[in-house]
C-alpha positions in Angstrom: 10.2 1.1 -17.8 6.5 2.0 -18.2 5.7 5.5 -19.3 2.3 7.1 -20.3 0.4 4.4 -22.1 -1.3 5.2 -25.4 -5.1 4.6 -25.8 -5.9 1.5 -27.8 -9.3 1.1 -29.6 -9.4 -2.4 -28.2 -10.3 -0.9 -24.9 -13.7 0.0 -26.4 -14.6 -3.7 -26.8 -17.9 -4.7 -25.1 -16.0 -6.8 -22.6 -14.8 -3.5 -21.0 -18.2 -1.8 -21.0 -19.0 -2.6 -17.3 -15.5 -1.4 -16.3 -16.1 1.9 -18.2 -19.4 2.2 -16.4 -17.8 1.6 -13.0 -15.0 4.1 -13.7 -17.5 6.7 -15.0 -19.6 6.3 -11.8 -16.5 6.6 -9.6 -15.4 9.7 -11.5 -18.8 11.4 -10.9 -18.9 10.5 -7.2 -15.4 11.9 -6.5 -16.6 15.3 -7.9 -18.7 15.6 -4.7 -17.5 17.6 -1.7 -15.0 15.6 0.3 -17.2 15.5 3.5 -19.9 13.9 1.4 -17.4 11.4 -0.1 -16.4 10.5 3.4 -20.0 10.0 4.5 -20.8 7.8 1.5 -17.5 5.8 1.5 -17.5 4.9 5.2 -21.1 3.7 5.1 -20.7 1.8 1.9 -17.7 0.1 3.4 -19.5 -0.9 6.6 -22.4 -2.2 4.5 -20.0 -4.3 2.4 -19.1 -6.2 5.6 -22.4 -8.1 5.3 -21.4 -9.5 2.0 -17.7 -10.1 2.8 -18.0 -12.3 5.8 -15.0 -14.4 5.0 -12.9 -11.3 4.6 -14.1 -10.1 8.0 -13.0 -13.5 9.4 -9.6 -13.2 7.9 -9.3 -9.7 9.4 -10.3 -11.0 12.8 -7.8 -13.8 12.5 -5.0 -11.4 11.5 -5.7 -9.1 14.4 -5.9 -12.1 16.8 -2.5 -13.3 15.6 -0.8 -9.9 15.7 -2.4 -8.6 18.9 -3.3 -11.7 21.1 -4.0 -9.4 24.1 -6.8 -7.6 22.2 -10.3 -8.6 23.3 -12.9 -9.9 20.9 -15.0 -6.7 21.3 -12.0 -4.5 20.5 -11.1 -6.6 17.4 -14.7 -6.2 16.2 -14.5 -2.5 16.6 -11.3 -2.5 14.6 -12.9 -4.6 11.9 -15.9 -2.2 11.6 -13.5 0.7 11.2 -11.4 -1.4 8.7 -14.5 -1.9 6.5 -15.2 1.8 6.6 -11.7 2.2 5.4 -12.4 -0.3 2.6 -15.2 1.8 1.3 -13.1 4.9 1.5 -10.2 3.1 -0.2 -12.3 2.8 -3.3 -13.1 6.5 -3.4 -9.5 7.4 -2.6 -8.3 5.4 -5.6 -10.5 7.6 -7.8 -9.3 10.7 -6.0 -5.7 9.7 -6.5 -6.2 9.1 -10.2 -8.5 12.0 -11.1 -8.3 14.8 -8.5 -6.4 17.9 -9.6 -3.4 18.8 -7.4 -5.1 21.8 -5.8 -7.8 19.7 -4.4 -5.3 17.1 -2.9 -3.3 19.9 -1.3 -6.5 21.3 0.2 -7.3 18.1 2.0 -3.8 16.7 2.8 -1.4 18.3 5.2 2.3 17.2 5.4 4.4 16.5 8.5 8.1 15.6 8.2 8.9 17.0 4.8 12.3 18.0 6.2 13.2 14.4 6.6 12.8 13.8 2.9 14.8 16.9 2.0 17.6 15.8 4.3 17.7 12.3 2.6 17.8 13.9 -0.8 20.8 16.1 0.1 22.9 12.9 0.6 22.7 12.3 -3.2 21.9 8.6 -2.5 19.0 6.6 -3.9 16.0 6.5 -1.7 13.5 3.7 -1.1 10.2 5.3 -0.1 8.8 2.6 2.1 5.1 2.3 1.3 2.8 0.3 3.6 -0.4 -1.4 2.3 -2.8 0.9 4.0 -6.2 1.3 2.4 -5.2 4.9 1.7 -2.4 3.4 -0.5 -3.2 5.1 -3.8 -3.9 8.5 -2.2 -0.7 8.2 -0.2 1.3 7.5 -3.4 -0.2 10.5 -5.2 0.2 12.9 -2.3 3.9 11.9 -1.7 4.7 11.9 -5.4 3.4 15.4 -5.8 6.1 16.6 -3.4 8.8 14.1 -4.5 8.2 12.5 -7.9 10.0 9.2 -8.2 9.7 5.8 -9.7 6.6 3.8 -9.0 6.7 0.0 -8.5 3.5 -1.9 -9.4 1.9 -5.1 -10.6 0.2 -4.8 -14.0 -3.6 -5.3 -13.8 -5.0 -8.3 -15.7 -7.9 -6.0 -16.9 -6.3 -4.1 -19.8 -8.6 -1.1 -19.3 -8.0 -0.9 -15.5 -4.3 -1.2 -16.2 -4.4 1.7 -18.7 -6.3 3.9 -16.3 -4.3 2.9 -13.2 -1.0 3.6 -15.0 -2.1 7.0 -16.3 -3.4 7.8 -12.7 -0.2 6.8 -11.0 2.0 8.6 -13.5 0.4 11.9 -12.4 2.8 11.6 -9.4 5.6 9.5 -10.8 8.2 9.9 -13.5 7.6 6.4 -14.8 6.7 2.9 -13.4 8.6 -0.3 -13.0 7.2 -3.9 -12.7 7.6 -5.1 -9.2 9.6 -8.1 -10.6 12.1 -5.8 -12.2 14.7 -5.8 -9.4 17.5 -5.0 -11.8 15.7 -1.9 -12.9 15.1 -0.8 -9.3 18.8 -1.3 -8.5 19.8 0.8 -11.6 17.6 3.8 -10.8 18.6 3.7 -7.1 22.2 3.8 -8.0 21.4 6.9 -10.1 20.0 8.6 -7.0 16.4 8.2 -7.8 13.4 7.8 -5.4 11.7 4.3 -5.7 8.3 3.6 -4.1 8.5 0.1 -2.7 6.1 -1.9 -0.5 7.6 -5.1 1.1 4.8 -5.8 3.6 2.7 -8.5 1.8 3.2 -12.2 1.7 4.6 -13.0 -1.8 5.0 -16.7 -1.2 7.9 -18.9 -0.1 10.1 -18.2 -3.1 12.7 -15.5 -2.3 11.3 -14.9 1.1 12.7 -15.0 4.7 10.7 -15.7 7.8 10.9 -12.9 10.3 8.7 -11.7 13.2 5.8 -9.3 12.6 4.0 -8.2 15.7 3.2 -11.4 17.7 3.7 -13.7 14.7 7.2 -15.2 14.9 7.5 -16.4 11.3 6.0 -14.0 8.8 7.1 -14.6 5.2 8.9 -11.4 4.2 10.4 -10.6 0.8 14.1 -10.8 0.3 13.8 -8.1 -2.3 14.5 -5.5 0.3 17.8 -7.1 1.2 18.8 -7.3 -2.5 18.1 -3.6 -3.1 19.9 -2.5 0.1 22.9 -4.6 -0.6 23.3 -3.8 -4.3 22.2 -0.1 -4.4 22.9 1.0 -0.8 19.9 3.4 -0.6 18.4 5.2 2.3 14.9 4.0 3.4 12.3 6.7 4.2 9.1 5.4 5.7 5.8 7.3 5.2 2.1 6.9 6.0 -0.9 8.7 4.8 -3.4 8.7 7.7 -7.0 9.5 7.2 -8.4 11.8 9.8 -11.8 11.2 11.4 -15.0 12.9 10.7 -14.1 13.8 7.1 -11.3 16.3 8.1 -8.9 15.0 5.4 -5.5 13.5 5.6 -2.0 13.9 7.1 1.1 12.6 5.3 3.7 11.6 7.9 7.2 11.3 6.6 9.8 9.7 8.9 13.6 10.2 9.2 15.7 8.0 6.8 16.9 4.6 8.1 20.4 3.6 7.1 21.7 1.0 9.5 20.5 -2.2 7.9 22.5 -5.4 8.4 22.7 -5.9 4.6 24.6 -9.1 4.6 21.9 -11.0 6.5 18.6 -11.4 4.8 16.7 -12.5 7.9 18.1 -9.6 9.9 17.1 -7.2 7.1 13.6 -8.7 7.0 13.4 -8.4 10.8 14.4 -4.8 10.9 12.1 -4.0 8.0 9.2 -5.6 9.8 9.9 -3.5 12.9 9.7 -0.3 10.7 6.4 -1.6 9.2 5.0 -2.3 12.6 5.7 1.3 13.7 3.9 2.6 10.6 0.9 0.3 11.0 0.4 1.5 14.6 0.0 5.1 13.4 -3.4 4.1 11.9 -4.0 0.3 12.6 -7.6 0.4 11.6 -6.7 1.7 8.1 -4.2 -1.2 7.4 -5.2 -3.9 4.8 -6.1 -6.6 7.4 -8.5 -8.3 5.0 -5.9 -10.4 3.1 -4.1 -13.5 4.4 -0.8 -11.9 5.4 0.5 -15.1 7.0 -0.6 -17.6 4.4 3.0 -18.8 3.7 4.4 -21.0 6.6 7.8 -22.5 7.2 8.0 -26.0 5.8 6.1 -28.5 8.0 4.2 -25.8 10.0 0.3 -25.9 9.7 -1.7 -23.0 8.3 -2.7 -20.2 10.6 -6.1 -19.8 8.9 -7.6 -23.3 9.1 -10.8 -23.5 7.0 -10.3 -19.9 5.8 -7.7 -21.3 3.4 -10.6 -22.5 1.3 -11.2 -18.9 0.1 -10.4 -18.6 -3.5 -8.3 -15.6 -4.7 
């Protein structure tokens, strides 16, 4: 369990000065009016495409794998919009960590809150199914303002960023759990808590099943979902924070709870979970995190789907 971290003088060490400078600049920029933030963020994101050519190639390959019927021109349009989203994602991280509640409420409207209220009335634990959109941080803050729960995260290697990130996320969560703490998640779900959980990344072959995701027949999908569902029997409530065009703000879309998982079959759970994830991605596909190698883990004996792109260092 991770609660509000205390400031440590070691965070003033010169090794963190550049981080302090970056955070300070981000803080100043997010004080600007939102339409101006949108203008700067989308253009900086598109500019970054020139310097992140390998990432653009990965995004193109992911789109080609998932949507083989999509033309090259359409993929390039998606990639441009995706890089705009990358730029906005940086600003939205600062907005999620530092904006006051009144400002978030002004720019975010909510649809489907009744779905969450209905799930809470059952008294069961609830997995809030987060998807790795580039609006991820802002989505977590907005949802947590309405329904504070337990955040699940990976600690940052940079101690200063970890301190700031944890403080920022605790503005909308009761406390945090390390994503490896499955026992902790099961315990709080059995207590009827809300747990934010994102199973849509490739976490490697260990404890993963291969299940279809869009047109990719074997996408490595964590078995963590099946473990939580089997042991804690929670409801699953998908949600998406969708950024509106032209600097008009955001809409938080909360879907009805899902409760009919085949919990005894890990592959079947992964398959159903991926179907839910597909539906959510299609609500704002250009805002999904296409720039990482989602399909890097392959079944034993199968070749990589990325070819020379595997030489990228992470």
